[in-house]
C-alpha angles and dihedrals in degrees: 000000000000112000110257116212114207119205118246113260109252118248107255097165122128119265117270120229094268093049092046092051090051092046090054092050090052090051089055090054096247119159110248127201115236090248094053108142111260095009095106091053094049091049093045092052092048093241092121127035127197114260103239090198099053123033116228095024129098138206127213121247113245109263093231092050091046092051091050092050095048093044091051092048093051092047090050090053092048091050092050090049091050092050089048092052092050089053096055098085092050090046092053093046089052090054092046090052091052091049092050090046090061094038092247112175113214118231114278112281095180129220119279123220111223103201102187136046092239088056091051092047093049093050096043092048091050092047097045092047088056096046113134106188117346144031119183119186133172119191114186095170134069110276113216117239093244091052092051093047093048091048096048099081091048094047093042093052090053093051092046093055091056102265113145107243120192123174133181121204133178114269088242088064091075088079092054107102095203091048091048089054091050091050093048092053096043096046091052086057090052102266120140123224131187135175130221128199097208139066117286139162125274107233148140122212119185122193089334085279103086128045132182118189142161124270117246127195128223089269090060097249127122114262104236095195094059128070112210149306118251117202135180092179106128093216093053091046092050092049093050091045089053090049090051092051090053091050090044091054091054093045128094121238116253107214108172119222132180114284095014111165101178132254120312127190113255119234090236099048109174099191137064123221090254092050090049090053090049092049092051088052092050092050088048091059097253122147122238089250092055092045090049093050090054092049096040092247133124120250088250091056091052090050090051092052091051092048092049091053093046091053092045089055092046092238131143102212143031088239089063090049093052091047089053090046092053092066102027119112086223087080086079096056120100 
């Protein structure tokens, strides 16, 4: 950012006793020496002007002219200050971009424990309202109607101002009327929603700079008595954003249509929950070994599940199975 020089604010203070005494002598036409106390200040402020017809004497500036000059000077300073303030966000973003370009890691800012729901709400509202380009949220639990309705104006405003909004819900949420209404309004505004039929983390990531996530105990379960962690650590935010992207790739798009009632299990379901999780992993480009590690199975067990499904469907290859899965309503089952 080019350095901006702001003019000095003109001195509009009242005359002190010394300046006033000198000003009165000048009004009486007295000849004043150049080192007369207060004279330099009066000349510098434009209150007195040298008399070009008589050396050593001075004439006063006309009050109307002086007022106009001082007013213009003050307005010029205010305008420059306003322009400087407006340039601060761009200046900071430029510095952030340079730091990211050279992989500079900011000093540790820590992770803040938000102990109550009101604290979480206040911080998330503030952060989402300030989002510049992206909001990622995953909501594995059931969101109460009042929560969805209260969040809608905030979320909608973000989408309408061009922020990318992506949300993951559980597949079972498709049968929630209030959730369907939220999705219908948000997708019309440009938001993207998907559903996932497996366990995933509850989190919010904004601009890859802010992250809110649940608190887990040493036993791996969510601590019900705590609200959430809030982190501005770039490493934590990047990790959670990457986790979201992986879950997003496995999830199914939720494109609302008139009369949608949500997914319902078919009477002749061909897949088990484990097989559906495996299929989502395959479609997401994961190897059998990686899928098995996530499920706690060996690669051989994953292969056996896929083979059993292929045989049940009467198909000859895994490619045929994945093609069937791409259009099957069973994609929407948990």
